[in-house]
N, CA, C and O atoms as a Maestro MAE file, in Angstrom:
{
 s_m_m2io_version
 :::
 2.0.0
}

f_m_ct {
 s_m_title
 :::
 protein
 m_atom[340] {
  # First column is atom index #
  i_m_mmod_type
  r_m_x_coord
  r_m_y_coord
  r_m_z_coord
  i_m_residue_number
  s_m_chain_name
  s_m_pdb_residue_name
  s_m_pdb_atom_name
  i_m_atomic_number
  :::
  1 25 144.172 -20.513 195.185 1 A "UNK " " N  " 7
  2 3 145.189 -19.306 193.958 1 A "UNK " " CA " 6
  3 2 146.614 -20.612 193.772 1 A "UNK " " C  " 6
  4 15 147.079 -21.359 194.633 1 A "UNK " " O  " 8
  5 25 146.896 -20.496 192.655 2 A "UNK " " N  " 7
  6 3 148.355 -21.023 192.040 2 A "UNK " " CA " 6
  7 2 149.112 -19.637 192.340 2 A "UNK " " C  " 6
  8 15 148.753 -18.485 192.097 2 A "UNK " " O  " 8
  9 25 150.442 -20.197 193.031 3 A "UNK " " N  " 7
  10 3 151.175 -19.259 192.461 3 A "UNK " " CA " 6
  11 2 153.001 -19.743 192.647 3 A "UNK " " C  " 6
  12 15 153.373 -20.858 193.016 3 A "UNK " " O  " 8
  13 25 153.831 -18.689 192.318 4 A "UNK " " N  " 7
  14 3 155.381 -19.194 192.324 4 A "UNK " " CA " 6
  15 2 155.878 -19.111 193.247 4 A "UNK " " C  " 6
  16 15 155.778 -18.071 193.898 4 A "UNK " " O  " 8
  17 25 156.264 -19.663 193.477 5 A "UNK " " N  " 7
  18 3 157.976 -18.578 194.527 5 A "UNK " " CA " 6
  19 2 158.883 -19.030 194.321 5 A "UNK " " C  " 6
  20 15 158.874 -20.244 194.118 5 A "UNK " " O  " 8
  21 25 160.036 -18.353 194.268 6 A "UNK " " N  " 7
  22 3 161.733 -18.597 194.357 6 A "UNK " " CA " 6
  23 2 161.923 -17.509 195.292 6 A "UNK " " C  " 6
  24 15 161.350 -16.534 195.778 6 A "UNK " " O  " 8
  25 25 163.504 -18.450 195.309 7 A "UNK " " N  " 7
  26 3 164.125 -18.033 196.963 7 A "UNK " " CA " 6
  27 2 165.433 -17.787 196.224 7 A "UNK " " C  " 6
  28 15 165.580 -18.582 195.295 7 A "UNK " " O  " 8
  29 25 166.200 -17.111 196.339 8 A "UNK " " N  " 7
  30 3 167.485 -16.646 195.783 8 A "UNK " " CA " 6
  31 2 168.579 -16.378 197.422 8 A "UNK " " C  " 6
  32 15 168.259 -16.016 198.555 8 A "UNK " " O  " 8
  33 25 170.020 -16.796 196.757 9 A "UNK " " N  " 7
  34 3 170.594 -16.273 197.665 9 A "UNK " " CA " 6
  35 2 170.713 -16.965 199.104 9 A "UNK " " C  " 6
  36 15 170.604 -18.183 199.244 9 A "UNK " " O  " 8
  37 25 170.867 -16.382 199.799 10 A "UNK " " N  " 7
  38 3 170.977 -16.928 201.386 10 A "UNK " " CA " 6
  39 2 169.469 -17.485 201.413 10 A "UNK " " C  " 6
  40 15 169.464 -17.928 202.561 10 A "UNK " " O  " 8
  41 25 168.798 -17.627 201.149 11 A "UNK " " N  " 7
  42 3 167.542 -18.080 201.858 11 A "UNK " " CA " 6
  43 2 167.289 -18.937 200.560 11 A "UNK " " C  " 6
  44 15 166.497 -19.829 200.862 11 A "UNK " " O  " 8
  45 25 167.524 -18.989 199.698 12 A "UNK " " N  " 7
  46 3 167.826 -20.424 198.480 12 A "UNK " " CA " 6
  47 2 169.032 -21.343 199.511 12 A "UNK " " C  " 6
  48 15 168.596 -22.494 199.475 12 A "UNK " " O  " 8
  49 25 169.854 -21.344 200.072 13 A "UNK " " N  " 7
  50 3 170.864 -22.030 200.905 13 A "UNK " " CA " 6
  51 2 169.998 -22.303 202.047 13 A "UNK " " C  " 6
  52 15 170.043 -23.483 202.394 13 A "UNK " " O  " 8
  53 25 169.114 -21.454 202.829 14 A "UNK " " N  " 7
  54 3 169.149 -22.005 204.252 14 A "UNK " " CA " 6
  55 2 167.730 -22.738 203.992 14 A "UNK " " C  " 6
  56 15 167.408 -23.386 204.988 14 A "UNK " " O  " 8
  57 25 166.924 -22.810 203.092 15 A "UNK " " N  " 7
  58 3 165.508 -23.602 202.513 15 A "UNK " " CA " 6
  59 2 165.906 -24.838 201.959 15 A "UNK " " C  " 6
  60 15 165.453 -25.892 202.407 15 A "UNK " " O  " 8
  61 25 166.946 -24.797 200.756 16 A "UNK " " N  " 7
  62 3 167.370 -25.701 200.068 16 A "UNK " " CA " 6
  63 2 166.318 -25.772 199.198 16 A "UNK " " C  " 6
  64 15 166.368 -26.969 198.918 16 A "UNK " " O  " 8
  65 25 165.365 -25.311 198.551 17 A "UNK " " N  " 7
  66 3 164.647 -24.751 197.408 17 A "UNK " " CA " 6
  67 2 165.116 -23.631 196.852 17 A "UNK " " C  " 6
  68 15 165.503 -22.578 197.359 17 A "UNK " " O  " 8
  69 25 165.014 -24.076 195.485 18 A "UNK " " N  " 7
  70 3 165.453 -22.697 194.363 18 A "UNK " " CA " 6
  71 2 163.904 -21.686 193.635 18 A "UNK " " C  " 6
  72 15 163.786 -20.566 193.139 18 A "UNK " " O  " 8
  73 25 162.730 -23.096 194.002 19 A "UNK " " N  " 7
  74 3 161.742 -22.431 193.709 19 A "UNK " " CA " 6
  75 2 160.419 -23.993 193.969 19 A "UNK " " C  " 6
  76 15 160.682 -25.092 194.459 19 A "UNK " " O  " 8
  77 25 159.078 -23.499 193.434 20 A "UNK " " N  " 7
  78 3 158.114 -24.036 193.879 20 A "UNK " " CA " 6
  79 2 156.883 -23.445 193.301 20 A "UNK " " C  " 6
  80 15 156.853 -22.251 193.005 20 A "UNK " " O  " 8
  81 25 155.670 -24.384 193.093 21 A "UNK " " N  " 7
  82 3 154.468 -23.585 192.889 21 A "UNK " " CA " 6
  83 2 153.705 -24.401 193.614 21 A "UNK " " C  " 6
  84 15 153.619 -25.629 193.608 21 A "UNK " " O  " 8
  85 25 153.078 -23.456 194.336 22 A "UNK " " N  " 7
  86 3 152.450 -23.773 195.200 22 A "UNK " " CA " 6
  87 2 150.753 -23.279 195.026 22 A "UNK " " C  " 6
  88 15 150.675 -22.496 194.079 22 A "UNK " " O  " 8
  89 25 149.534 -23.501 195.615 23 A "UNK " " N  " 7
  90 3 148.277 -23.489 196.291 23 A "UNK " " CA " 6
  91 2 148.337 -22.904 197.498 23 A "UNK " " C  " 6
  92 15 148.741 -23.419 198.540 23 A "UNK " " O  " 8
  93 25 147.886 -21.708 197.319 24 A "UNK " " N  " 7
  94 3 147.967 -20.810 199.093 24 A "UNK " " CA " 6
  95 2 146.398 -20.878 199.683 24 A "UNK " " C  " 6
  96 15 145.606 -21.155 198.781 24 A "UNK " " O  " 8
  97 25 145.975 -20.749 200.568 25 A "UNK " " N  " 7
  98 3 145.361 -20.920 201.231 25 A "UNK " " CA " 6
  99 2 144.035 -19.575 200.613 25 A "UNK " " C  " 6
  100 15 144.433 -18.685 199.861 25 A "UNK " " O  " 8
  101 25 142.908 -19.611 200.944 26 A "UNK " " N  " 7
  102 3 142.227 -18.380 200.899 26 A "UNK " " CA " 6
  103 2 142.626 -17.326 201.393 26 A "UNK " " C  " 6
  104 15 142.818 -16.377 200.632 26 A "UNK " " O  " 8
  105 25 142.872 -17.179 202.831 27 A "UNK " " N  " 7
  106 3 143.016 -16.414 203.508 27 A "UNK " " CA " 6
  107 2 144.661 -15.306 202.968 27 A "UNK " " C  " 6
  108 15 144.929 -14.198 203.433 27 A "UNK " " O  " 8
  109 25 145.244 -15.847 202.220 28 A "UNK " " N  " 7
  110 3 146.604 -15.729 202.368 28 A "UNK " " CA " 6
  111 2 146.893 -14.537 200.705 28 A "UNK " " C  " 6
  112 15 147.071 -14.862 199.531 28 A "UNK " " O  " 8
  113 25 146.834 -13.437 201.235 29 A "UNK " " N  " 7
  114 3 145.996 -12.384 200.075 29 A "UNK " " CA " 6
  115 2 147.183 -11.274 199.331 29 A "UNK " " C  " 6
  116 15 147.059 -10.697 198.250 29 A "UNK " " O  " 8
  117 25 148.269 -11.207 200.236 30 A "UNK " " N  " 7
  118 3 149.234 -10.206 199.879 30 A "UNK " " CA " 6
  119 2 150.669 -11.171 200.134 30 A "UNK " " C  " 6
  120 15 150.657 -12.114 200.926 30 A "UNK " " O  " 8
  121 25 151.663 -10.856 199.489 31 A "UNK " " N  " 7
  122 3 152.615 -11.000 199.257 31 A "UNK " " CA " 6
  123 2 153.282 -11.530 201.063 31 A "UNK " " C  " 6
  124 15 153.769 -12.614 201.385 31 A "UNK " " O  " 8
  125 25 153.047 -10.308 201.911 32 A "UNK " " N  " 7
  126 3 153.245 -10.701 203.289 32 A "UNK " " CA " 6
  127 2 152.561 -11.556 203.942 32 A "UNK " " C  " 6
  128 15 153.057 -11.975 204.988 32 A "UNK " " O  " 8
  129 25 151.067 -12.121 203.464 33 A "UNK " " N  " 7
  130 3 150.850 -13.385 203.945 33 A "UNK " " CA " 6
  131 2 151.360 -14.223 203.485 33 A "UNK " " C  " 6
  132 15 151.341 -15.189 204.249 33 A "UNK " " O  " 8
  133 25 152.038 -14.492 202.239 34 A "UNK " " N  " 7
  134 3 152.887 -15.448 201.684 34 A "UNK " " CA " 6
  135 2 154.406 -15.658 202.788 34 A "UNK " " C  " 6
  136 15 154.904 -16.727 203.144 34 A "UNK " " O  " 8
  137 25 154.736 -14.645 203.034 35 A "UNK " " N  " 7
  138 3 156.180 -15.020 203.969 35 A "UNK " " CA " 6
  139 2 155.253 -15.635 205.240 35 A "UNK " " C  " 6
  140 15 155.524 -16.740 205.710 35 A "UNK " " O  " 8
  141 25 153.873 -14.628 205.873 36 A "UNK " " N  " 7
  142 3 153.433 -15.254 207.201 36 A "UNK " " CA " 6
  143 2 152.744 -16.753 206.981 36 A "UNK " " C  " 6
  144 15 152.569 -17.399 208.014 36 A "UNK " " O  " 8
  145 25 152.429 -17.226 205.999 37 A "UNK " " N  " 7
  146 3 152.433 -18.367 205.649 37 A "UNK " " CA " 6
  147 2 153.663 -19.659 205.615 37 A "UNK " " C  " 6
  148 15 153.744 -20.615 206.386 37 A "UNK " " O  " 8
  149 25 154.353 -19.395 204.717 38 A "UNK " " N  " 7
  150 3 155.104 -19.798 204.326 38 A "UNK " " CA " 6
  151 2 155.892 -19.852 206.122 38 A "UNK " " C  " 6
  152 15 156.318 -20.975 206.392 38 A "UNK " " O  " 8
  153 25 156.046 -19.005 207.023 39 A "UNK " " N  " 7
  154 3 157.053 -19.148 208.171 39 A "UNK " " CA " 6
  155 2 156.170 -20.455 209.123 39 A "UNK " " C  " 6
  156 15 156.730 -20.900 210.125 39 A "UNK " " O  " 8
  157 25 154.674 -21.036 208.680 40 A "UNK " " N  " 7
  158 3 154.399 -22.155 209.389 40 A "UNK " " CA " 6
  159 2 155.176 -23.346 209.268 40 A "UNK " " C  " 6
  160 15 155.509 -24.092 210.189 40 A "UNK " " O  " 8
  161 25 155.476 -23.477 207.867 41 A "UNK " " N  " 7
  162 3 156.056 -24.592 207.602 41 A "UNK " " CA " 6
  163 2 157.115 -25.339 208.427 41 A "UNK " " C  " 6
  164 15 157.487 -26.499 208.246 41 A "UNK " " O  " 8
  165 25 157.597 -24.354 209.495 42 A "UNK " " N  " 7
  166 3 158.937 -25.449 210.718 42 A "UNK " " CA " 6
  167 2 159.440 -23.875 210.389 42 A "UNK " " C  " 6
  168 15 159.264 -22.858 209.719 42 A "UNK " " O  " 8
  169 25 160.502 -24.796 211.822 43 A "UNK " " N  " 7
  170 3 161.559 -23.971 212.249 43 A "UNK " " CA " 6
  171 2 162.389 -22.714 211.581 43 A "UNK " " C  " 6
  172 15 162.422 -21.502 211.791 43 A "UNK " " O  " 8
  173 25 163.220 -23.867 210.421 44 A "UNK " " N  " 7
  174 3 163.869 -23.202 209.256 44 A "UNK " " CA " 6
  175 2 163.016 -22.193 208.720 44 A "UNK " " C  " 6
  176 15 163.482 -21.068 208.545 44 A "UNK " " O  " 8
  177 25 162.255 -22.354 208.539 45 A "UNK " " N  " 7
  178 3 161.553 -21.512 207.433 45 A "UNK " " CA " 6
  179 2 160.744 -20.349 208.034 45 A "UNK " " C  " 6
  180 15 160.306 -19.435 207.336 45 A "UNK " " O  " 8
  181 25 160.570 -20.429 209.341 46 A "UNK " " N  " 7
  182 3 160.506 -19.386 210.202 46 A "UNK " " CA " 6
  183 2 161.792 -18.704 210.725 46 A "UNK " " C  " 6
  184 15 161.517 -17.667 211.329 46 A "UNK " " O  " 8
  185 25 162.964 -18.947 210.678 47 A "UNK " " N  " 7
  186 3 164.388 -18.366 211.097 47 A "UNK " " CA " 6
  187 2 164.220 -17.625 209.198 47 A "UNK " " C  " 6
  188 15 164.150 -16.504 208.693 47 A "UNK " " O  " 8
  189 25 164.220 -18.439 208.924 48 A "UNK " " N  " 7
  190 3 164.756 -17.652 207.645 48 A "UNK " " CA " 6
  191 2 163.923 -16.886 206.787 48 A "UNK " " C  " 6
  192 15 164.386 -16.564 205.692 48 A "UNK " " O  " 8
  193 25 162.534 -16.470 207.164 49 A "UNK " " N  " 7
  194 3 161.101 -15.470 206.643 49 A "UNK " " CA " 6
  195 2 160.878 -14.853 207.365 49 A "UNK " " C  " 6
  196 15 160.473 -13.754 206.986 49 A "UNK " " O  " 8
  197 25 160.955 -15.046 208.624 50 A "UNK " " N  " 7
  198 3 160.534 -14.354 209.785 50 A "UNK " " CA " 6
  199 2 160.573 -13.127 209.663 50 A "UNK " " C  " 6
  200 15 161.477 -12.709 208.939 50 A "UNK " " O  " 8
  201 25 159.522 -11.969 210.378 51 A "UNK " " N  " 7
  202 3 159.728 -11.085 210.700 51 A "UNK " " CA " 6
  203 2 160.958 -10.150 211.040 51 A "UNK " " C  " 6
  204 15 160.925 -8.959 210.732 51 A "UNK " " O  " 8
  205 25 162.359 -10.880 211.869 52 A "UNK " " N  " 7
  206 3 163.306 -10.307 212.322 52 A "UNK " " CA " 6
  207 2 163.944 -10.276 211.082 52 A "UNK " " C  " 6
  208 15 164.395 -9.133 211.155 52 A "UNK " " O  " 8
  209 25 164.258 -10.630 210.159 53 A "UNK " " N  " 7
  210 3 165.135 -10.942 208.794 53 A "UNK " " CA " 6
  211 2 164.562 -9.569 207.689 53 A "UNK " " C  " 6
  212 15 163.466 -9.238 207.237 53 A "UNK " " O  " 8
  213 25 165.697 -9.145 207.603 54 A "UNK " " N  " 7
  214 3 165.459 -8.152 206.321 54 A "UNK " " CA " 6
  215 2 165.615 -9.037 205.307 54 A "UNK " " C  " 6
  216 15 166.370 -10.009 205.297 54 A "UNK " " O  " 8
  217 25 164.810 -8.638 204.376 55 A "UNK " " N  " 7
  218 3 164.406 -9.357 203.316 55 A "UNK " " CA " 6
  219 2 163.397 -8.211 201.933 55 A "UNK " " C  " 6
  220 15 162.516 -7.359 202.050 55 A "UNK " " O  " 8
  221 25 164.137 -8.803 200.739 56 A "UNK " " N  " 7
  222 3 163.162 -7.924 199.909 56 A "UNK " " CA " 6
  223 2 162.548 -8.896 199.501 56 A "UNK " " C  " 6
  224 15 162.750 -10.083 199.760 56 A "UNK " " O  " 8
  225 25 161.417 -8.217 198.546 57 A "UNK " " N  " 7
  226 3 160.314 -9.049 198.199 57 A "UNK " " CA " 6
  227 2 160.030 -8.646 196.859 57 A "UNK " " C  " 6
  228 15 160.079 -7.449 196.577 57 A "UNK " " O  " 8
  229 25 159.607 -9.892 195.611 58 A "UNK " " N  " 7
  230 3 159.075 -8.894 194.651 58 A "UNK " " CA " 6
  231 2 157.921 -9.674 193.955 58 A "UNK " " C  " 6
  232 15 157.577 -10.728 194.488 58 A "UNK " " O  " 8
  233 25 157.329 -9.297 192.896 59 A "UNK " " N  " 7
  234 3 156.074 -10.009 192.401 59 A "UNK " " CA " 6
  235 2 155.949 -9.741 191.259 59 A "UNK " " C  " 6
  236 15 155.397 -8.736 190.810 59 A "UNK " " O  " 8
  237 25 156.460 -10.630 190.651 60 A "UNK " " N  " 7
  238 3 156.366 -10.768 189.270 60 A "UNK " " CA " 6
  239 2 157.261 -10.086 188.378 60 A "UNK " " C  " 6
  240 15 156.938 -9.806 187.224 60 A "UNK " " O  " 8
  241 25 158.724 -9.726 189.037 61 A "UNK " " N  " 7
  242 3 159.680 -9.613 188.969 61 A "UNK " " CA " 6
  243 2 160.063 -7.791 189.267 61 A "UNK " " C  " 6
  244 15 160.971 -7.254 188.632 61 A "UNK " " O  " 8
  245 25 159.304 -7.085 190.209 62 A "UNK " " N  " 7
  246 3 159.010 -5.888 190.548 62 A "UNK " " CA " 6
  247 2 159.042 -5.395 192.050 62 A "UNK " " C  " 6
  248 15 157.998 -5.008 192.575 62 A "UNK " " O  " 8
  249 25 160.032 -5.406 192.625 63 A "UNK " " N  " 7
  250 3 160.328 -4.826 194.048 63 A "UNK " " CA " 6
  251 2 158.667 -4.417 194.598 63 A "UNK " " C  " 6
  252 15 157.821 -3.880 193.883 63 A "UNK " " O  " 8
  253 25 158.506 -4.765 195.824 64 A "UNK " " N  " 7
  254 3 156.510 -4.932 196.152 64 A "UNK " " CA " 6
  255 2 157.144 -4.407 197.700 64 A "UNK " " C  " 6
  256 15 158.296 -4.313 198.125 64 A "UNK " " O  " 8
  257 25 155.975 -4.160 198.221 65 A "UNK " " N  " 7
  258 3 155.702 -3.782 199.529 65 A "UNK " " CA " 6
  259 2 154.916 -5.305 200.104 65 A "UNK " " C  " 6
  260 15 154.071 -5.894 199.429 65 A "UNK " " O  " 8
  261 25 155.435 -5.814 201.592 66 A "UNK " " N  " 7
  262 3 154.660 -6.440 202.327 66 A "UNK " " CA " 6
  263 2 152.911 -6.528 201.729 66 A "UNK " " C  " 6
  264 15 152.531 -7.685 201.554 66 A "UNK " " O  " 8
  265 25 151.992 -5.552 201.456 67 A "UNK " " N  " 7
  266 3 150.776 -5.506 201.659 67 A "UNK " " CA " 6
  267 2 150.560 -5.323 199.671 67 A "UNK " " C  " 6
  268 15 149.555 -4.986 199.046 67 A "UNK " " O  " 8
  269 25 151.722 -5.643 199.243 68 A "UNK " " N  " 7
  270 3 150.702 -5.957 197.366 68 A "UNK " " CA " 6
  271 2 150.263 -7.566 197.432 68 A "UNK " " C  " 6
  272 15 150.809 -8.612 197.784 68 A "UNK " " O  " 8
  273 25 148.900 -7.150 196.865 69 A "UNK " " N  " 7
  274 3 148.104 -7.908 196.475 69 A "UNK " " CA " 6
  275 2 148.200 -9.370 195.618 69 A "UNK " " C  " 6
  276 15 148.826 -9.066 194.603 69 A "UNK " " O  " 8
  277 25 147.944 -10.500 195.567 70 A "UNK " " N  " 7
  278 3 148.635 -11.575 194.554 70 A "UNK " " CA " 6
  279 2 147.195 -11.504 193.449 70 A "UNK " " C  " 6
  280 15 146.078 -11.009 193.302 70 A "UNK " " O  " 8
  281 25 148.218 -12.412 192.852 71 A "UNK " " N  " 7
  282 3 147.396 -12.421 191.406 71 A "UNK " " CA " 6
  283 2 147.440 -13.447 191.026 71 A "UNK " " C  " 6
  284 15 148.621 -13.749 190.855 71 A "UNK " " O  " 8
  285 25 146.307 -14.806 190.584 72 A "UNK " " N  " 7
  286 3 146.378 -16.034 190.145 72 A "UNK " " CA " 6
  287 2 147.694 -16.240 188.903 72 A "UNK " " C  " 6
  288 15 147.615 -15.582 187.866 72 A "UNK " " O  " 8
  289 25 148.760 -17.109 189.108 73 A "UNK " " N  " 7
  290 3 149.899 -17.889 188.377 73 A "UNK " " CA " 6
  291 2 150.686 -16.347 188.734 73 A "UNK " " C  " 6
  292 15 151.147 -15.776 187.746 73 A "UNK " " O  " 8
  293 25 150.845 -15.718 189.957 74 A "UNK " " N  " 7
  294 3 152.295 -14.707 189.824 74 A "UNK " " CA " 6
  295 2 153.272 -15.393 190.040 74 A "UNK " " C  " 6
  296 15 153.157 -16.609 190.197 74 A "UNK " " O  " 8
  297 25 154.403 -14.791 190.094 75 A "UNK " " N  " 7
  298 3 155.651 -15.349 190.654 75 A "UNK " " CA " 6
  299 2 155.675 -14.359 191.934 75 A "UNK " " C  " 6
  300 15 155.401 -13.163 191.842 75 A "UNK " " O  " 8
  301 25 156.130 -15.175 193.456 76 A "UNK " " N  " 7
  302 3 156.745 -14.448 194.732 76 A "UNK " " CA " 6
  303 2 158.221 -14.695 194.711 76 A "UNK " " C  " 6
  304 15 158.595 -15.846 194.485 76 A "UNK " " O  " 8
  305 25 159.127 -13.727 194.925 77 A "UNK " " N  " 7
  306 3 160.391 -14.214 195.259 77 A "UNK " " CA " 6
  307 2 161.076 -13.746 196.635 77 A "UNK " " C  " 6
  308 15 160.857 -12.570 196.925 77 A "UNK " " O  " 8
  309 25 161.656 -14.284 197.286 78 A "UNK " " N  " 7
  310 3 162.665 -13.621 198.242 78 A "UNK " " CA " 6
  311 2 164.022 -13.648 197.759 78 A "UNK " " C  " 6
  312 15 164.642 -14.364 196.973 78 A "UNK " " O  " 8
  313 25 164.397 -12.252 198.754 79 A "UNK " " N  " 7
  314 3 166.166 -12.831 198.620 79 A "UNK " " CA " 6
  315 2 166.626 -11.512 199.501 79 A "UNK " " C  " 6
  316 15 165.949 -10.493 199.634 79 A "UNK " " O  " 8
  317 25 168.198 -11.808 200.192 80 A "UNK " " N  " 7
  318 3 168.425 -10.740 201.166 80 A "UNK " " CA " 6
  319 2 168.625 -9.386 200.694 80 A "UNK " " C  " 6
  320 15 168.805 -9.114 199.507 80 A "UNK " " O  " 8
  321 25 168.600 -8.791 201.355 81 A "UNK " " N  " 7
  322 3 169.187 -7.295 200.836 81 A "UNK " " CA " 6
  323 2 169.937 -6.582 199.477 81 A "UNK " " C  " 6
  324 15 169.584 -5.771 198.621 81 A "UNK " " O  " 8
  325 25 171.611 -7.628 199.882 82 A "UNK " " N  " 7
  326 3 171.980 -7.316 199.298 82 A "UNK " " CA " 6
  327 2 172.365 -8.703 198.616 82 A "UNK " " C  " 6
  328 15 172.401 -9.677 199.369 82 A "UNK " " O  " 8
  329 25 172.628 -8.874 197.394 83 A "UNK " " N  " 7
  330 3 173.522 -10.317 196.649 83 A "UNK " " CA " 6
  331 2 174.353 -9.464 195.954 83 A "UNK " " C  " 6
  332 15 174.296 -8.325 195.491 83 A "UNK " " O  " 8
  333 25 175.695 -11.007 196.077 84 A "UNK " " N  " 7
  334 3 176.768 -10.500 195.362 84 A "UNK " " CA " 6
  335 2 176.426 -11.164 193.746 84 A "UNK " " C  " 6
  336 15 175.366 -11.683 193.396 84 A "UNK " " O  " 8
  337 25 177.352 -11.017 193.127 85 A "UNK " " N  " 7
  338 3 177.611 -11.127 191.150 85 A "UNK " " CA " 6
  339 2 178.516 -12.204 191.250 85 A "UNK " " C  " 6
  340 15 179.013 -12.690 190.234 85 A "UNK " " O  " 8
  :::
 }
 m_bond[339] {
  # First column is bond index #
  i_m_from
  i_m_to
  i_m_order
  :::
  1 1 2 1
  2 2 3 1
  3 3 4 2
  4 3 5 1
  5 5 6 1
  6 6 7 1
  7 7 8 2
  8 7 9 1
  9 9 10 1
  10 10 11 1
  11 11 12 2
  12 11 13 1
  13 13 14 1
  14 14 15 1
  15 15 16 2
  16 15 17 1
  17 17 18 1
  18 18 19 1
  19 19 20 2
  20 19 21 1
  21 21 22 1
  22 22 23 1
  23 23 24 2
  24 23 25 1
  25 25 26 1
  26 26 27 1
  27 27 28 2
  28 27 29 1
  29 29 30 1
  30 30 31 1
  31 31 32 2
  32 31 33 1
  33 33 34 1
  34 34 35 1
  35 35 36 2
  36 35 37 1
  37 37 38 1
  38 38 39 1
  39 39 40 2
  40 39 41 1
  41 41 42 1
  42 42 43 1
  43 43 44 2
  44 43 45 1
  45 45 46 1
  46 46 47 1
  47 47 48 2
  48 47 49 1
  49 49 50 1
  50 50 51 1
  51 51 52 2
  52 51 53 1
  53 53 54 1
  54 54 55 1
  55 55 56 2
  56 55 57 1
  57 57 58 1
  58 58 59 1
  59 59 60 2
  60 59 61 1
  61 61 62 1
  62 62 63 1
  63 63 64 2
  64 63 65 1
  65 65 66 1
  66 66 67 1
  67 67 68 2
  68 67 69 1
  69 69 70 1
  70 70 71 1
  71 71 72 2
  72 71 73 1
  73 73 74 1
  74 74 75 1
  75 75 76 2
  76 75 77 1
  77 77 78 1
  78 78 79 1
  79 79 80 2
  80 79 81 1
  81 81 82 1
  82 82 83 1
  83 83 84 2
  84 83 85 1
  85 85 86 1
  86 86 87 1
  87 87 88 2
  88 87 89 1
  89 89 90 1
  90 90 91 1
  91 91 92 2
  92 91 93 1
  93 93 94 1
  94 94 95 1
  95 95 96 2
  96 95 97 1
  97 97 98 1
  98 98 99 1
  99 99 100 2
  100 99 101 1
  101 101 102 1
  102 102 103 1
  103 103 104 2
  104 103 105 1
  105 105 106 1
  106 106 107 1
  107 107 108 2
  108 107 109 1
  109 109 110 1
  110 110 111 1
  111 111 112 2
  112 111 113 1
  113 113 114 1
  114 114 115 1
  115 115 116 2
  116 115 117 1
  117 117 118 1
  118 118 119 1
  119 119 120 2
  120 119 121 1
  121 121 122 1
  122 122 123 1
  123 123 124 2
  124 123 125 1
  125 125 126 1
  126 126 127 1
  127 127 128 2
  128 127 129 1
  129 129 130 1
  130 130 131 1
  131 131 132 2
  132 131 133 1
  133 133 134 1
  134 134 135 1
  135 135 136 2
  136 135 137 1
  137 137 138 1
  138 138 139 1
  139 139 140 2
  140 139 141 1
  141 141 142 1
  142 142 143 1
  143 143 144 2
  144 143 145 1
  145 145 146 1
  146 146 147 1
  147 147 148 2
  148 147 149 1
  149 149 150 1
  150 150 151 1
  151 151 152 2
  152 151 153 1
  153 153 154 1
  154 154 155 1
  155 155 156 2
  156 155 157 1
  157 157 158 1
  158 158 159 1
  159 159 160 2
  160 159 161 1
  161 161 162 1
  162 162 163 1
  163 163 164 2
  164 163 165 1
  165 165 166 1
  166 166 167 1
  167 167 168 2
  168 167 169 1
  169 169 170 1
  170 170 171 1
  171 171 172 2
  172 171 173 1
  173 173 174 1
  174 174 175 1
  175 175 176 2
  176 175 177 1
  177 177 178 1
  178 178 179 1
  179 179 180 2
  180 179 181 1
  181 181 182 1
  182 182 183 1
  183 183 184 2
  184 183 185 1
  185 185 186 1
  186 186 187 1
  187 187 188 2
  188 187 189 1
  189 189 190 1
  190 190 191 1
  191 191 192 2
  192 191 193 1
  193 193 194 1
  194 194 195 1
  195 195 196 2
  196 195 197 1
  197 197 198 1
  198 198 199 1
  199 199 200 2
  200 199 201 1
  201 201 202 1
  202 202 203 1
  203 203 204 2
  204 203 205 1
  205 205 206 1
  206 206 207 1
  207 207 208 2
  208 207 209 1
  209 209 210 1
  210 210 211 1
  211 211 212 2
  212 211 213 1
  213 213 214 1
  214 214 215 1
  215 215 216 2
  216 215 217 1
  217 217 218 1
  218 218 219 1
  219 219 220 2
  220 219 221 1
  221 221 222 1
  222 222 223 1
  223 223 224 2
  224 223 225 1
  225 225 226 1
  226 226 227 1
  227 227 228 2
  228 227 229 1
  229 229 230 1
  230 230 231 1
  231 231 232 2
  232 231 233 1
  233 233 234 1
  234 234 235 1
  235 235 236 2
  236 235 237 1
  237 237 238 1
  238 238 239 1
  239 239 240 2
  240 239 241 1
  241 241 242 1
  242 242 243 1
  243 243 244 2
  244 243 245 1
  245 245 246 1
  246 246 247 1
  247 247 248 2
  248 247 249 1
  249 249 250 1
  250 250 251 1
  251 251 252 2
  252 251 253 1
  253 253 254 1
  254 254 255 1
  255 255 256 2
  256 255 257 1
  257 257 258 1
  258 258 259 1
  259 259 260 2
  260 259 261 1
  261 261 262 1
  262 262 263 1
  263 263 264 2
  264 263 265 1
  265 265 266 1
  266 266 267 1
  267 267 268 2
  268 267 269 1
  269 269 270 1
  270 270 271 1
  271 271 272 2
  272 271 273 1
  273 273 274 1
  274 274 275 1
  275 275 276 2
  276 275 277 1
  277 277 278 1
  278 278 279 1
  279 279 280 2
  280 279 281 1
  281 281 282 1
  282 282 283 1
  283 283 284 2
  284 283 285 1
  285 285 286 1
  286 286 287 1
  287 287 288 2
  288 287 289 1
  289 289 290 1
  290 290 291 1
  291 291 292 2
  292 291 293 1
  293 293 294 1
  294 294 295 1
  295 295 296 2
  296 295 297 1
  297 297 298 1
  298 298 299 1
  299 299 300 2
  300 299 301 1
  301 301 302 1
  302 302 303 1
  303 303 304 2
  304 303 305 1
  305 305 306 1
  306 306 307 1
  307 307 308 2
  308 307 309 1
  309 309 310 1
  310 310 311 1
  311 311 312 2
  312 311 313 1
  313 313 314 1
  314 314 315 1
  315 315 316 2
  316 315 317 1
  317 317 318 1
  318 318 319 1
  319 319 320 2
  320 319 321 1
  321 321 322 1
  322 322 323 1
  323 323 324 2
  324 323 325 1
  325 325 326 1
  326 326 327 1
  327 327 328 2
  328 327 329 1
  329 329 330 1
  330 330 331 1
  331 331 332 2
  332 331 333 1
  333 333 334 1
  334 334 335 1
  335 335 336 2
  336 335 337 1
  337 337 338 1
  338 338 339 1
  339 339 340 2
  :::
 }
}
């Protein structure tokens, strides 16, 4: 399944990427699975997106819990709980 990823504020700065289109493995079915899968990319990813960090997640512009299921072509966004304007 292909999805769009978006990273905002300090998450974007830490990862040095704002967005990307990815093909997720078959076992990645929820927004939380995406987070865990991305953490396996390496130490910076694990530190930035790991469970120890407070992060907000959105699916197609709507805030969602980690258990929310993905859909083909959806957009998953990660950002800190508070962002400035």
